[in-house]
C-alpha positions in Angstrom: -12.7 16.4 -15.6 -12.6 15.4 -12.0 -15.1 12.9 -10.5 -15.5 12.9 -6.7 -15.6 9.6 -4.9 -18.8 10.7 -3.2 -20.5 11.0 -6.6 -19.3 7.5 -7.5 -20.8 6.1 -4.3 -24.1 7.9 -4.9 -24.2 6.5 -8.5 -23.5 2.9 -7.4 -26.1 3.2 -4.6 -28.7 4.4 -7.1 -28.1 1.6 -9.6 -28.0 -1.1 -6.9 -31.2 0.2 -5.3 -33.0 0.5 -8.6 -34.5 3.9 -7.8 -33.5 7.3 -6.6 -36.0 7.2 -3.7 -34.7 3.8 -2.4 -31.1 4.9 -2.7 -31.8 8.3 -1.0 -33.2 6.4 2.0 -30.1 4.1 2.2 -27.8 7.1 1.9 -29.9 9.1 4.4 -30.2 11.9 1.8 -33.3 13.7 0.5 -34.4 12.4 -2.9 -34.1 15.9 -4.5 -30.5 16.3 -3.2 -29.5 12.8 -4.6 -31.2 13.6 -8.0 -29.2 16.9 -8.2 -26.0 15.0 -7.5 -26.6 12.4 -10.2 -27.5 15.1 -12.7 -24.3 17.0 -11.9 -22.3 13.8 -12.4 -24.0 13.2 -15.9 -23.3 16.9 -16.8 -19.6 16.5 -15.7 -19.0 13.3 -17.7 -21.0 14.6 -20.7 -23.1 11.5 -21.2 -26.4 10.1 -19.8 -25.7 7.4 -17.2 -29.3 6.4 -16.2 -32.5 5.7 -18.1 -35.4 6.9 -15.9 -38.9 5.3 -16.1 -41.9 4.8 -13.8 -40.3 1.5 -12.8 -37.1 3.2 -11.5 -33.7 3.6 -13.2 -31.5 1.5 -15.3 -27.9 2.2 -16.3 -27.1 3.2 -19.9 -24.2 1.6 -21.7 -22.0 4.4 -20.3 -23.6 3.8 -16.9 -22.7 0.1 -16.9 -19.1 1.0 -17.7 -19.1 3.5 -14.9 -20.7 1.0 -12.5 -17.9 -1.5 -13.2 -15.2 1.1 -13.0 -16.7 2.6 -9.8 -16.8 -0.8 -8.1 -13.1 -1.3 -8.8 -12.2 2.2 -7.7 -14.2 2.1 -4.5 -12.9 -1.3 -3.7 -9.3 0.0 -4.1 -10.1 3.0 -1.9 -11.6 0.7 0.8 -8.4 -1.4 0.7 -6.2 1.6 0.8 -8.1 2.9 3.8 -7.9 -0.4 5.6 -4.2 -0.7 5.0 -3.6 2.8 6.2 -5.6 2.0 9.4 -3.3 -1.0 9.9 -0.3 1.3 9.5 -1.8 3.5 12.1 -2.3 0.6 14.5 1.2 -0.6 13.9 0.0 -3.8 12.1 1.6 -3.0 8.8 4.7 -1.3 7.6 8.4 -2.0 7.7 11.2 -1.7 10.3 15.0 -2.1 10.1 16.9 -3.1 13.2 20.7 -3.1 13.7 21.8 -5.5 16.5 25.3 -6.7 17.3 25.8 -10.3 16.2 25.8 -11.8 19.7 22.2 -10.6 20.1 21.3 -11.7 16.6 22.3 -15.3 17.5 19.4 -15.9 19.9 17.7 -13.0 21.5 16.7 -11.1 18.4 15.2 -14.2 16.7 13.0 -14.8 19.7 11.9 -11.1 19.6 11.1 -11.3 15.9 9.2 -14.6 16.3 6.9 -13.1 19.0 6.5 -9.8 17.1 5.6 -11.7 13.8 2.8 -13.5 15.6 1.2 -10.2 16.7 2.1 -8.1 13.6 2.6 -10.4 10.6 2.3 -7.7 8.0 5.2 -5.6 9.4 8.3 -6.5 7.5 11.4 -6.4 9.7 14.8 -6.2 8.1 17.7 -7.2 10.5 21.3 -6.0 10.2 24.2 -7.2 12.3 26.9 -4.5 12.2 29.5 -3.8 14.9 28.2 -1.6 17.7 29.7 1.7 16.6 28.3 1.1 13.1 24.9 0.4 14.6 24.9 3.8 16.3 26.0 5.5 13.1 23.1 3.9 11.2 20.6 5.0 13.8 22.0 8.5 13.8 21.7 8.6 10.0 18.1 7.5 10.1 19.0 4.3 8.1 17.7 2.0 10.8 14.7 2.3 13.2 16.2 0.6 16.2 19.7 -0.5 17.4 20.6 -3.1 20.1 24.1 -3.1 21.6 26.0 -4.5 24.6 27.8 -2.1 27.0 29.9 -2.4 30.1 28.6 0.7 31.8 25.0 1.6 30.9 24.9 4.8 33.0 28.1 6.1 31.4 26.7 5.2 27.9 23.4 7.0 28.8 25.1 10.1 29.9 26.9 10.4 26.6 24.0 9.5 24.3 20.7 10.3 26.1 20.3 13.6 24.2 20.1 11.8 20.8 18.6 8.4 21.7 15.9 6.9 23.8 17.7 4.2 25.7 16.0 1.1 27.1 17.5 -1.6 29.3 17.2 -5.1 27.7 18.7 -7.0 30.6 22.0 -8.4 31.8 24.2 -10.5 29.6 26.6 -12.9 31.4 30.2 -13.4 30.3 31.2 -17.1 30.0 34.3 -19.0 29.0 34.4 -20.2 25.4 37.1 -22.9 25.0 38.4 -25.0 22.2 36.2 -28.1 21.5 38.9 -30.5 22.7 38.4 -29.1 26.2 34.7 -30.0 26.2 33.9 -32.3 29.1 30.2 -33.2 29.3 30.4 -34.2 32.9 31.6 -30.8 34.1 30.1 -28.5 31.5 28.0 -26.8 34.2 30.8 -26.5 36.6 32.4 -23.0 36.8 35.8 -22.6 35.3 38.1 -20.7 37.7 38.9 -17.3 36.2 42.5 -18.1 37.2 42.7 -20.6 34.4 43.2 -17.7 32.0 46.5 -16.9 33.7 49.1 -17.3 30.9 46.5 -18.5 28.4 46.1 -17.0 24.9 43.0 -14.9 25.0 41.1 -13.5 22.0 39.2 -10.2 22.4 37.5 -7.7 20.1 39.3 -4.4 20.0 38.2 -1.6 22.3 36.0 1.2 20.9 35.6 4.5 22.7 32.0 4.8 21.2 30.7 1.7 23.0 32.9 0.4 25.9 31.8 -3.3 26.2 33.4 -6.7 26.4 37.1 -5.8 26.5 36.6 -3.3 29.3 34.6 -5.8 31.4 37.2 -8.6 30.9 40.2 -6.3 31.6 38.5 -5.0 34.8 38.0 -8.6 36.0 41.7 -9.5 35.3 42.9 -6.4 37.1 40.7 -7.1 40.1 42.0 -10.7 40.4 45.6 -10.2 39.3 45.3 -12.4 36.2 47.7 -11.9 33.3 47.0 -13.7 30.1 50.0 -15.1 28.2 48.9 -13.3 25.0 45.9 -11.3 23.8 44.9 -11.7 20.1 42.7 -8.8 19.0 40.0 -9.1 16.4 37.6 -6.7 14.9 34.5 -8.2 16.3 33.4 -11.0 18.7 32.4 -13.3 15.8 35.7 -12.7 14.2 37.4 -14.5 17.1 35.3 -17.6 17.0 37.4 -19.4 14.4 40.5 -19.0 16.6 38.7 -20.6 19.5 37.3 -23.4 17.4 40.8 -24.0 16.0 42.3 -24.3 19.5 44.5 -21.2 19.0 42.9 -19.1 21.8 40.4 -19.0 24.6 37.6 -16.6 24.9 35.5 -14.8 27.5 32.3 -14.0 25.7 28.8 -12.6 26.3 26.2 -15.3 26.2 22.7 -13.8 26.1 20.1 -16.1 27.7 22.8 -18.9 27.9 22.1 -20.0 24.3 23.9 -17.7 21.9 27.1 -19.7 21.6 25.6 -23.1 21.0 25.9 -22.7 17.2 29.7 -22.7 17.5 32.0 -25.7 18.0 33.3 -24.5 21.3 33.1 -25.6 24.9 31.0 -23.2 27.0 31.6 -23.0 30.8 30.5 -20.5 33.4 33.3 -18.6 35.1 34.1 -18.0 38.7 34.4 -15.3 39.8 32.5 -14.0 36.8 33.3 -10.7 35.1 30.7 -8.0 35.5 27.8 -8.9 33.1 27.3 -6.6 30.2 23.9 -4.9 29.6 21.9 -5.1 26.5 20.5 -1.8 25.5 17.9 -0.9 22.9 18.1 2.5 21.2 15.7 4.6 19.2 16.0 8.1 17.9 14.5 10.9 20.0 10.9 11.4 19.0 10.8 8.3 16.8 8.7 6.1 19.2 5.6 7.8 17.8 5.9 5.3 14.9 3.1 2.7 15.7 5.0 -0.3 14.4 8.1 0.6 16.4 6.0 1.1 19.5 4.5 -2.4 19.0 8.0 -3.9 18.6 9.2 -2.2 21.8 6.1 -3.7 23.6 7.6 -7.1 22.9 10.9 -6.2 24.6 10.4 -7.2 28.2 9.9 -4.1 30.4 11.5 -1.8 27.7 8.9 0.9 28.2 9.5 1.2 32.0 13.3 0.5 31.9 14.7 3.6 30.4 18.4 4.1 31.2 
């Protein structure tokens, strides 16, 4: 036995209206057509559903059961339909984003806060892998969006534009991150001469061919200005070098998105002069994926992302 939703709607309308004639008018059907539909429903379920009289119709015991069940079913269908409409409008669903930790410290939280105000029913799951892992996750369809920092956005785009949509998320300056004992409130805003890194112990993340980023930018600045650190301590990721700086064992030149990402660490932050070439934050999605309504809405909250393709 298979009962159509239309037949349930007709039955509920008849019981609520109290007569076939009144229900037919509400449904904009002819009374004979509605009467045939109700009779077919009774034949299908194998039991009378209505008691007919000159005063109209009343549900039988089976009819009262069907009325209650129909109200639940039709209510569920209406809720399903409304939820699917929210999915279609990008107001419901889920997204997973992979962003390098430096962006997770300040920029991504602001993005998620703004997005949550506009789309509170979209669940966003953030991950903070190294940049090469973020690209792998995006390629494997395990995340919907990736955000990385690169030293040369055009070179990156030439290599990856066939597989990714690439959006520019703005410049990210490189600043000095020094041990806390070098913090001096009166000159925190004064640029630190880049020459101060001559003979210093510097901590840098290791280079990766997949995503040339901070090491390449710092090394280019040192070459340009003839600066030779006393030693370079290499770590897996930027966040992996923070304990060394906090312990006074090394200095760092680190990206500081929006001049607020390093505040959570016990380090002295100073601008540098002359500053290394800023990095660029890039947002990546898979080709063809921006048809997802929730992802489109998220991209709308990234300043100028739609118009700043790389």
